C-alpha positions, 0 to 999 in steps of 0.5 A, spaced: 568 776 291 571 783 293 567 787 288 561 783 290 561 785 297 562 792 295 556 792 290 552 789 296 555 795 300 552 800 295 545 797 295 545 797 302 547 805 302 542 806 297 536 802 301 538 806 307 537 813 303 531 811 300 528 808 307 530 815 310 527 819 305 520 814 306 521 815 314 522 822 313 516 823 309 512 819 313 514 823 319 512 829 316 506 827 314 504 825 321 506 831 324 503 835 318 496 831 320 497 832 327 498 840 326 492 840 322 488 837 327 490 841 332 489 847 328 482 845 326 480 843 333 483 850 335 479 854 330 473 849 331 473 851 339 473 858 337 467 858 332 464 854 338 466 859 343 463 865 338 457 862 337 455 861 344 457 868 346 453 870 340 447 866 342 447 869 349 448 876 347 442 876 342 438 872 347 439 877 353 437 882 348 431 879 345 429 877 353 430 885 354 426 887 348 420 882 350 420 884 357 419 891 355 413 890 351 411 886 357 412 892 362 408 896 357 402 892 357 402 891 364 402 899 365 396 899 359 392 894 364 393 899 370 392 905 366 386 909 369 383 911 362 383 904 360 380 902 367 375 907 366 373 906 359 376 913 357 376 912 349 380 918 347 385 918 352 386 910 352 387 911 344 393 916 346 396 912 351 396 905 347 399 909 341 404 912 345 406 905 347 406 902 340 411 908 338 416 906 343 416 899 340 414 900 333 421 896 331 418 890 334 411 890 335 406 891 329 400 894 334 397 894 341 390 892 341 385 893 346 379 888 347 373 889 351 370 883 356 367 880 350 373 879 345 371 885 341 376 890 338 376 897 342 382 900 339 388 898 335 394 903 335 396 908 330 390 906 325 386 911 321 379 912 321 377 908 315 381 902 317 378 903 324 371 903 322 372 897 318 375 893 324 371 896 330 367 891 334 371 885 330 370 879 334 376 876 336 373 872 342 375 865 339 383 867 339 387 864 345 390 871 346 383 873 349 380 866 352 386 864 356 387 871 360 380 871 360 379 864 363 386 864 367 386 872 369 394 871 367 398 873 362 399 869 355 404 868 351 402 865 344 406 861 339 406 863 332 399 865 330 397 867 323 393 873 323 388 875 318 393 879 314 397 872 313 403 875 317 405 870 322 406 874 329 407 872 336 402 875 341 403 877 349 396 879 352 394 881 359 387 881 362 384 888 364 383 887 372 379 892 376 384 895 381 382 897 388 387 900 392 393 896 391 390 889 390 386 886 384 379 885 384 375 881 380 369 883 376 363 878 376 365 877 369 372 875 370 376 881 367 374 888 364 378 886 357 385 884 354 391 888 352 394 885 346 401 886 343 403 883 336 410 881 335 412 880 327 416 874 327 419 876 321 421 883 323 423 879 330 428 874 326 431 880 322 432 884 328 436 879 331 440 877 324 442 884 323 446 883 330 450 877 327 457 878 326 458 877 318 464 874 318 462 868 321 456 867 316 452 865 322 444 863 321 439 864 326 432 861 328 427 861 333 423 856 336 417 856 341 417 852 347 413 847 344 417 846 338 414 850 333 419 854 328 417 861 329 423 864 324 428 861 320 432 863 314 428 858 310 421 861 310 418 854 308 420 852 315 416 857 319 410 854 323 413 847 322 413 842 328 420 840 329 419 833 330 413 833 325 413 828 319 413 834 314 419 837 318 423 831 319 422 828 312 425 835 309 431 835 313 432 827 312 434 829 305 439 835 307 442 831 313 445 824 314 442 820 319 447 821 325 446 828 324 439 828 324 439 824 330 444 829 333 439 835 331 433 832 334 437 830 341 439 837 341 433 841 340 429 836 345 434 838 350 433 846 349 426 845 349 426 843 357 425 847 362 432 850 363 435 857 363 442 854 361 444 854 354 448 849 350 452 847 343 452 841 339 456 840 332 452 838 326 455 835 320 450 838 314 452 839 306 459 837 307 461 841 312 461 841 320 456 847 323 456 849 331 449 849 333 448 854 339 442 855 343 439 859 349 432 859 352 428 866 353 424 867 359 418 872 361 416 872 368 420 866 369 417 862 364 420 859 358 417 863 352 422 862 346 429 858 344 434 862 340 438 858 336 445 860 332 448 856 327 455 857 325 459 853 319 466 851 320 468 855 314 475 858 317 476 851 320 475 848 313 479 853 310 485 852 315 485 845 314 485 845 307 491 850 307 494 845 312 493 839 307 495 843 301 502 845 305 502 838 308 502 835 301 507 840 298 511 838 304 510 831 302 512 832 295 518 836 297 521 830 301 519 825 296 523 829 291 529 830 296 529 823 297 529 822 289 534 827 288 538 824 294 537 817 291 540 819 284 546 823 288 547 817 292 547 813 285 552 818 282 556 818 288 557 811 288 558 810 281 563 815 281 566 812 287 567 806 284 570 809 278 575 813 283 576 807 287 579 803 281 583 809 279 585 810 286 587 802 287 591 803 280 595 809 283 596 805 290 599 799 286 603 804 282 605 808 289 606 801 292 611 799 287 614 806 287 615 806 294 618 799 294 623 801 289 624 807 293 625 803 300 630 799 296 633 805 293 634 808 300 637 801 303 642 801 297 643 808 298 644 807 306 648 801 305 653 805 299 654 810 304 656 806 310 660 802 305 663 808 303 664 811 309 668 805 312 672 805 306 674 812 306 676 811 313 681 805 311 686 809 307 685 815 311 688 812 317 695 810 314 695 817 310 694 821 317 699 817 320 704 817 315 703 824 314 705 825 321 711 821 321 713 825 314 712 831 317 716 830 323 722 828 319 722 834 314 726 840 316 724 844 310 719 849 312 715 850 305 715 842 305 712 842 312 707 847 310 704 843 304 704 837 309 700 841 314 695 842 309 695 835 307 694 833 314 688 838 315 684 836 309 685 829 311 683 830 318 677 834 315 675 828 311 676 823 317 671 827 321 666 827 315 667 820 314 665 819 322 659 824 321 656 820 315 657 813 319 654 817 325 648 819 321 647 812 318 647 809 325 642 814 327 637 813 322 637 806 322 637 805 329 643 802 330 647 807 334 650 803 340 652 806 346 658 803 351 655 806 357 659 806 364 658 811 370 662 817 368 664 823 372 661 829 368 665 835 371 671 831 370 669 829 362 668 837 361 674 839 364 678 835 360 674 837 353 675 844 355 683 843 356 683 840 349 680 846 347 684 851 350 690 848 346 686 850 340 684 857 342 692 858 344 694 856 337 689 861 334 689 868 335 687 867 342 681 873 342 676 868 345 676 866 353 673 859 355 670 858 362 667 853 366 663 854 372 661 848 376 654 849 379 652 842 380 655 838 385 654 831 387 655 827 394 662 826 393 664 834 392 664 836 385 663 829 382 657 828 378 656 821 375 652 819 369 651 813 366 653 814 359 658 813 353 664 817 354 666 818 347 659 820 345 658 825 350 665 828 349 663 828 341 656 832 344 660 837 348 666 838 343 661 839 337 657 845 342 664 848 343 666 847 336 660 851 334 661 856 339 668 858 337 666 858 330 661 864 331 664 867 336 670 871 334 671 875 340 668 874 347 667 869 352 664 862 352 662 859 358 660 852 360 656 850 366 653 844 369 646 845 374 643 839 378 635 839 378 632 833 381 635 827 378 638 830 372 644 835 370 643 840 365 649 842 361 649 849 358 654 852 353 653 860 352 657 864 348 657 872 346 657 871 338 653 872 333 647 868 336 642 863 332 640 865 325 632 866 326 631 863 319 635 857 322 632 856 329 626 853 327 629 847 324 636 848 328 637 840 330 634 838 323 639 835 318 643 840 314 641 846 318 646 851 317 648 858 316 655 857 315 658 855 308 663 850 311 659 846 316 655 840 313 649 842 318 649 835 321 653 836 328 647 838 332 643 833 329 647 828 331 648 831 338 641 831 339 640 824 337 646 822 342 643 826 348 636 823 346 639 816 346 641 817 353 634 819 355 636 826 355 634 832 351 637 838 348 635 845 346 637 852 344 635 859 345 638 866 343 639 872 348 633 877 347 638 882 343 641 876 339 648 880 340 648 877 347 650 870 343 646 863 343 645 858 349 645 851 348 643 846 353 642 838 354 640 834 360 642 827 362 639 823 368 644 822 374 645 816 378 648 815 385 655 812 385 656 805 388 662 802 390 663 798 384 662 804 379 669 807 377 669 813 373 672 811 366 
């Protein structure tokens, strides 16, 4: 059952990893798509903006050039030489006007009041003789100005030489003072400027920025195509069957509708241009237009078609990057699944190994616990068993020593007594450590006067010092005083606190060969701090970090258990113990322990 649950966990983890990979892939794809659309849209907006700027600039350029021709024609109709039919002077003037605009106009022509050619600019004598007096009275660029006495702007007219041209013509009116006066026949003739439609388109096309691959078209105000990149379109009516049939094979229905709507908008009487997007031949194109007016009248409409090549390239690059990112994420997902599968498989094997080792460790730990328990029990029994024979040996040795007078025998008995007492202390230490570690240390607490206890211990140690060489001085400074004078009451086990103070004084005597050992008490709030300060060797820096641990000693004589027991006893009373060296270490060491104090009540009696 456990193995089945683990298998389900593995399946869930693998499914989660696979699901995460799919989610990341979808997020990446959607983000890439959104980014691609945004970038393509920005690129398309840039193309639309550039097309609009180009068509505006070129339309202004063309309008200025046509307006120049318009002004030059007007100056010719007002010229005195033409007004007075001075043929020689008129030739020169007309030729000069042609030289001024010869990049755009094919010729300037002077027709008399009957519509016959009087002069064509820059024509040699042979050609002139051929066309002199040629009747063009049927042409609208003559009949309209003659009949209306107003300027005429033609649509596309195919001349006798098969070249498509646009014509601008003005009537020659008699002039008296600053006002025009009509003759009996209406006008004295017409001045005509012929603009080559192909040349006009080429000039405009040369102004386009090559990097945008734009194309240019010109349409007159009636919808006749004047110029296009495809010569087959020139002269066609935009809304005629022939042209509509042609573009139906090139454009989808929706694009054809959009194109016709855009052209229809552009042919309306307006001086405001516009743009529209037309999908043709697999790519999007922006078609920008702007009308060209002369004398306030709509003459032509200029169109610029800009393909979205840059946007398409950007979209393609982003699509490739998007696909690559998706492939990478899928690959990462597959690798992650494989890695997860391997890890889970290894984890399963490792889990089996760990379970086997854990079982072994559990068995070993149980054995160690049993062994440790047996060891503690053995030590406890051994310590108790040691105490049983030690006590009579110690008592009988004391009795025997008091009865023997032989000095040599007394010395031998002193050696026995000394070692028996040492053995007694060792057995007690073993018992204390056993009780501390088994948490069975029992305290017989009573209210005791700490100062009185310390005074008694110091007196006992004074006797020990007197028996030695007497080079060490032992002092007691009573700094802490209770409400009853020098009495400081603590609730403690008298024997255990005596053991703590005795251990600290014994340690101080062990490491102080010559100097002073000072014991003092200090009351701080609700606790009393007992200080044992010596002028001995100080604490070995190697021992200090583990000073209160078991077996921490730098002496070959001690067991290293005294401070461990003392600290445990103090902490069992709710206090703490610590130690420090003086800065130069030669000043000795200082040991501290604290105990909580109590208010002595009437029923408390010092023990």
